[in-house]
C-alpha positions as CSV (number, residue, x, y, z in Angstrom):
1,M,-74.6,76.2,134.7
2,A,-76.1,78.5,137.3
3,A,-77.2,82.0,136.4
4,D,-74.8,83.5,138.9
5,D,-71.7,81.8,137.4
6,G,-69.1,84.3,136.3
7,L,-70.4,87.1,138.5
8,T,-68.5,89.0,141.1
9,R,-69.3,88.6,144.8
10,S,-71.1,91.9,144.9
11,E,-73.1,91.1,141.7
12,R,-74.1,87.7,143.2
13,E,-75.1,89.4,146.5
14,L,-77.2,92.0,144.7
15,A,-78.9,89.3,142.6
16,R,-79.7,87.3,145.7
17,L,-81.2,90.3,147.4
18,L,-83.2,91.2,144.3
19,R,-84.6,87.6,144.2
20,E,-85.5,87.8,147.9
21,A,-87.2,91.2,147.4
22,H,-89.2,89.9,144.5
23,S,-90.3,86.9,146.6
24,R,-91.3,89.1,149.5
25,V,-93.3,91.4,147.2
26,R,-95.2,88.5,145.7
27,V,-96.5,87.3,149.1
28,L,-97.1,90.7,150.7
29,P,-100.7,91.1,151.9
30,V,-101.4,94.3,150.1
31,P,-103.8,95.4,147.4
32,P,-102.8,94.5,143.9
33,E,-102.2,98.1,143.0
34,T,-99.6,98.4,145.8
35,R,-98.0,95.1,144.8
36,Q,-97.8,96.2,141.2
37,R,-96.2,99.6,142.2
38,L,-93.6,97.7,144.3
39,A,-92.8,95.3,141.5
40,K,-92.3,98.2,139.1
41,H,-89.9,99.8,141.6
42,L,-87.9,96.5,141.7
43,L,-87.8,96.4,137.9
44,A,-86.3,99.9,137.9
45,I,-83.7,98.8,140.4
46,C,-82.9,95.8,138.2
47,G,-82.5,98.1,135.2
48,A,-80.2,100.4,137.2
49,A,-78.0,97.4,138.2
50,K,-77.1,96.9,134.5
51,H,-75.5,100.4,134.5
52,D,-74.4,101.2,138.0
53,L,-74.1,98.3,140.5
54,D,-73.4,100.6,143.5
55,R,-76.4,102.9,142.8
56,A,-78.6,99.9,142.4
57,A,-77.4,98.4,145.6
58,T,-78.1,101.6,147.4
59,R,-81.6,101.9,145.9
60,L,-82.3,98.3,146.8
61,E,-81.2,98.8,150.4
62,S,-83.6,101.8,150.7
63,F,-86.4,99.7,149.0
64,L,-85.9,96.9,151.5
65,I,-86.1,99.3,154.5
66,D,-89.3,100.7,153.1
67,L,-90.6,97.2,152.5
68,D,-89.8,96.2,156.1
69,D,-91.8,99.3,157.3
70,L,-94.7,98.4,155.0
71,V,-94.8,94.9,156.4
72,S,-94.6,96.2,160.0
73,D,-97.4,98.6,159.3
74,T,-99.5,95.9,157.7
75,R,-99.0,93.6,160.6
76,S,-99.8,96.3,163.1
77,A,-103.0,97.3,161.4
78,G,-104.1,93.7,161.7
79,N,-103.6,93.8,165.4
80,I,-105.9,96.7,166.1
81,A,-109.3,95.8,167.4
82,E,-112.4,97.3,165.7
83,G,-113.4,100.6,167.3
84,D,-109.9,101.4,168.6
């Protein structure tokens, strides 16, 4: 029996996005303190999902946008030559 059995479509989608976000945070090339802060933020979103699915989905969407920006900034910083 899969963990997602018995969930609505929106619940399954939120669960999928949360798993994806956790995976992305785990492999993000950032200091451990940053990774820990991001993981705590995701745990808060998971907690919110137990009470208000729509609010959790909105928070997760915002988190993913911020995560995309962080990844973009991290990659850009790696492309700057020393002394620039």
